[in-house]
Every structure is written in structure tokens, then in C-alpha cells.
N, C-alpha and C positions, 0 to 999 in steps of 0.2 A: 515557432509555435509558442504562444504565450502560456503561462501557467493558469490552469482552470481555477476558478474561485467558487466557493460555496457561500451563498448569501444566507445568513442566519434567518430562520423562520420566525423566531420570537413568538411562537404560538404554543400549541399543545405539546404535551410530552411526546406523542408519537411523531410530531414534526421534528423534535430535537433528536429522537432516535434515528429518524431518516437522515438527518444531517450528519450524524456520527457514522452511519453506514456509508454514506456518500464519501465522507472523508477517508474512510478505510479503503474504499474502492479507488480513490485517487492515489492514495499511497501505494496500493498494489500496482497501479499503472506505472508509477514512478519506479518502483522496484523492478518491474519487467524491463524498463528502459535501461536501468543500471546493469542488470544481469546481461542484457543483450550487448551492451558496450563492453562488459568484461569478456564476453565470448569473442567479440571482434578483436579485442586486444590480444587474446591468446592466438587467434588465427593469424593476425598480422605478425606477431613475433615468431611464431613457428614457421611461417612462410619465408622469413628473412634468412637467406643463405649464409650470411655472415654473422649470425647470432652466436654468442658464446654460451657455454653451459651456465656461467654465472648470471648472464642476462635472463636465460630461461628460468633459472631458479628464483631470481628476483621477481620476475613477472608472475610466476606461480605463487610465490608468497603474497604478493599484492592481491591477486585474485582470491586466494584463500582467505585473507583477512577480510576482504569485502564480503565474501559469501558468509563468513561467520557473523559479521555485523548484520547482514540482512536476515540471517536466521534468527538472531535475537529480536530484531524488529518485527519479524513475522509472529513471534510468540507474543509480543506486546499487542499486535493487531488482533490476534486470535482472542486474547483476553478481553480486549475492548469489545469485540463482537459477542463474546459469551455473556457479558453483563446484560445484554438485551435479547438473549435468545428466546425468552418467554414473550417478547413483544413482536417478534418478526412476523407472525402469522395473523396478528390482529390489525385489521385495516383501520386507518384513521377515519373518523367521521368528518366529512368536509362540510356538512350542513350546519346551520346555526343551532346552538344549544336551546332547548325548549325549557319551560318551567318545570317539567316533570323529569328531565335528565338529571342524573346524579353525578 
């Protein structure tokens, strides 16, 4: 599966806000795939009968580090969305601007 792409609207402010929200949604999707892979990693190593305690601890540390990194990224994404929370409920006007629009 290829990486989804967002094409910049180069339009109104609300279009730019929509682009940012879409980028956050794509990042959330990527994060869900990473967390799923980390879960599969844990399942695989736990199911291995010959795994040592050291290997279990190393896998645990690896997953812990990844989850910490994702937690920091989630805070950044939340901050990004909070910048535009006043814009989320205002729909973009798709029709052309008239002379009396401000």
C-alpha cells in the first residue's frame, strides 16, 4: 500500500485548516499501524518458547520507548488541532465571493 498524499488546496483559510486536519488524521492512521506492529512484536516474542529473560526485557524496553515517542507525538498533534478548534464548526463557503462579501 502506498503512502496517501494530501494535495495542497492553495485556497481559503478553511481549506488550509482542512488540509491540516487531514494531515493529523493520516498521522493518526500511521500511529495506529505502528502500535499494531509493536503489539505483534510482543505477541511473537512471548510465544517463542526459547526466548530468554534478557530478550523479553529488551523487547519490552523497545516497545516502551516507541510508546513514549508516540505519546509525545500525540501531544504535538493535539496542539496542532487545538490551534483551529474555533474553526472546526464553521463550514467553508464553496461558492464564489460576491461584491458584498467581506
